[in-house]
C-alpha positions in Angstrom: 8.2 -10.7 -29.2 10.4 -13.2 -31.0 13.4 -15.2 -29.7 15.5 -17.6 -31.6 18.1 -20.4 -31.5 18.0 -24.0 -30.2 19.3 -23.3 -26.7 17.0 -20.3 -26.2 14.0 -22.5 -27.2 15.0 -25.3 -24.9 15.1 -22.8 -21.9 11.7 -21.1 -22.7 8.7 -21.6 -20.6 6.6 -23.5 -23.2 3.4 -22.0 -21.9 4.6 -18.6 -23.1 5.0 -19.6 -26.8 2.5 -18.4 -29.3 3.9 -20.1 -32.3 7.1 -21.4 -33.8 8.8 -20.9 -37.2 10.9 -23.8 -38.4 13.1 -23.9 -41.5 12.3 -26.6 -44.1 15.6 -28.3 -43.3 15.2 -28.2 -39.5 15.7 -31.8 -38.2 16.3 -31.6 -34.4 14.4 -34.7 -33.1 14.5 -33.6 -29.5 12.9 -30.2 -30.2 10.3 -31.8 -32.5 9.3 -34.1 -29.5 9.0 -31.1 -27.3 6.8 -29.3 -29.8 4.6 -32.4 -30.1 4.4 -33.2 -26.4 3.4 -29.6 -25.7 1.0 -29.3 -28.6 2.8 -26.2 -29.9 1.8 -24.6 -33.1 4.6 -24.4 -35.7 4.9 -23.2 -39.3 7.5 -24.5 -41.8 9.0 -21.3 -43.2 11.3 -20.4 -46.1 14.8 -19.8 -44.8 15.0 -16.4 -46.5 12.0 -15.2 -44.5 13.5 -16.4 -41.3 16.8 -14.7 -42.1 14.9 -11.4 -42.3 13.3 -12.0 -38.9 16.5 -12.8 -37.0 20.2 -13.5 -37.4 21.8 -16.8 -36.4 18.4 -18.4 -35.7 19.6 -22.0 -36.3 16.4 -22.8 -38.1 14.0 -22.0 -35.2 12.3 -18.8 -34.2 9.6 -18.6 -31.4 7.0 -15.9 -31.1 6.3 -15.5 -27.4 3.9 -13.5 -25.3 5.2 -10.1 -24.0 6.8 -10.4 -20.5 4.5 -10.1 -17.6 6.2 -7.8 -15.0 5.7 -8.4 -11.3 5.0 -6.0 -8.5 6.6 -5.1 -5.1 4.0 -7.4 -3.5 6.0 -10.3 -4.9 8.9 -9.6 -2.5 8.0 -11.6 0.5 10.7 -13.5 2.4 13.6 -12.2 0.3 16.7 -11.1 2.1 18.6 -9.9 -1.0 16.9 -7.7 -3.7 18.4 -5.9 -6.7 17.5 -2.5 -8.1 18.8 -1.4 -11.5 18.8 2.4 -11.6 18.1 3.2 -15.3 20.3 0.5 -16.8 20.3 0.9 -20.6 22.2 -2.1 -22.1 20.0 -5.2 -22.7 23.2 -7.4 -22.8 24.1 -6.1 -19.3 20.6 -6.7 -18.2 20.5 -10.3 -19.5 23.9 -11.0 -17.9 22.7 -9.6 -14.5 19.6 -11.7 -14.7 21.8 -14.8 -15.1 23.9 -13.8 -12.2 20.8 -13.2 -10.0 19.5 -16.7 -10.9 22.9 -18.2 -10.0 23.0 -16.3 -6.7 19.4 -17.1 -5.8 18.2 -13.5 -6.1 14.5 -13.8 -7.0 13.5 -10.2 -7.7 15.0 -7.4 -9.7 13.4 -3.9 -9.7 13.6 -1.6 -12.7 12.0 1.8 -13.5 9.3 2.2 -16.1 10.9 5.1 -17.9 14.4 5.6 -19.3 15.4 2.0 -18.7 16.1 -1.2 -20.5 13.0 -3.5 -20.5 12.7 -7.2 -21.2 13.1 -7.6 -24.9 14.5 -10.2 -27.3 18.1 -9.4 -26.6 17.5 -9.7 -22.8 15.7 -13.0 -23.3 18.5 -14.4 -25.4 21.3 -13.1 -23.2 19.8 -14.4 -20.0 19.8 -17.9 -21.5 16.7 -19.1 -19.7 17.4 -17.5 -16.3 14.5 -15.1 -16.9 12.2 -18.1 -16.2 13.4 -18.1 -12.6 13.9 -14.4 -11.8 11.0 -12.0 -11.4 11.4 -8.6 -13.0 9.4 -5.8 -11.2 8.7 -2.6 -13.1 7.8 0.5 -11.0 6.8 4.0 -11.8 9.2 5.6 -9.3 12.4 4.1 -7.8 12.5 6.4 -4.8 8.9 5.3 -3.9 9.9 1.7 -4.3 12.9 2.2 -2.1 10.7 3.7 0.7 8.4 0.7 0.4 11.3 -1.6 0.9 12.6 0.4 3.8 9.2 0.0 5.5 9.6 -3.8 5.0 12.9 -3.8 6.9 15.3 -3.5 4.0 18.5 -1.3 4.2 19.5 0.2 0.8 23.1 -0.2 -0.3 24.1 1.6 -3.5 27.2 1.1 -5.5 29.2 4.2 -6.3 32.8 5.3 -6.7 32.8 7.5 -3.6 31.4 4.8 -1.2 33.0 2.6 1.4 34.8 -0.6 0.6 31.9 -3.1 0.4 34.1 -5.7 2.2 34.3 -3.4 5.3 30.6 -2.7 5.6 28.3 -4.3 8.2 25.1 -5.4 6.4 21.5 -5.7 7.7 19.5 -8.9 7.6 17.6 -7.6 4.6 19.6 -6.0 1.8 18.6 -4.1 -1.3 21.5 -3.5 -3.6 21.3 -0.6 -6.2 23.4 -0.6 -9.4 23.5 2.6 -11.4 23.4 3.0 -15.2 26.3 2.4 -17.5 26.9 6.0 -18.4 25.6 8.1 -15.5 25.8 5.9 -12.4 23.3 6.5 -9.7 20.6 9.1 -10.2 20.7 11.9 -7.7 17.4 11.2 -5.9 18.0 7.5 -5.7 21.5 8.1 -4.2 20.1 10.5 -1.7 17.5 8.0 -0.5 20.0 5.1 0.0 21.3 4.2 3.5 24.9 3.3 2.6 27.1 3.9 -0.4 29.5 1.1 -1.2 32.3 0.5 -3.7 34.4 -2.2 -5.1 38.1 -1.5 -4.4 40.0 -1.0 -7.6 43.7 -1.9 -7.8 44.3 -1.4 -11.5 44.4 1.7 -13.7 40.7 1.6 -14.7 38.3 3.4 -12.3 35.0 1.5 -13.1 33.6 -1.9 -14.0 30.9 -3.0 -16.3 27.5 -2.9 -14.6 27.0 -6.6 -14.9 30.5 -7.4 -13.5 30.0 -5.0 -10.6 26.6 -6.5 -9.8 28.0 -10.0 -9.9 30.9 -9.2 -7.5 28.6 -7.4 -5.0 25.7 -9.9 -5.1 28.0 -12.8 -4.3 30.0 -10.8 -1.8 27.1 -9.4 0.1 25.1 -12.6 -0.2 28.0 -14.5 1.5 28.2 -11.8 4.2 24.5 -12.1 5.1 24.4 -15.9 4.7 22.0 -16.2 1.7 
């Protein structure tokens, strides 16, 4: 996997970098010091080759190890966990990861199939937040939900036919489910949730971008339960 740009490089976990491609005219002293201090391998590369590898790379491209997904065992003392039900847009995913990091949410659960994964776009959009948020990939979301229920979590899913999220009483341990951009919640996931909630809409549009909805609900619910 490759990522690019100065800001992205600065936010990377340097232990995950395989090698770095630098343009011949790259002259950022701070980044050079980071490369030297971390004994990172770099290759001075023709700009035309780098342009074929990535757009707007700012003269630096890093090849990194593939993302190491977590497991449900990583969820220990969490009181707020997020499930993404077959989200498809990597930009939304990256934005949601940033929101989770800002809100203090440590774990995001995604399904293995028919879902966005951690790729170059997600890495870039998350702007370093991925270093502080654990992504858990599971084979079956319903099974994951049942595991969380046994651990004391109540499952709250966002959908248009739910109750106003501001009027709901929340448990001490909350799992929030956000559906996909085009199809919302999958049928089986919705059936296995405890409470369906919605964000009240006062304008003419009837839905919000998945990352915007996740941000509103994560902060609203988090404030409600004191996390």
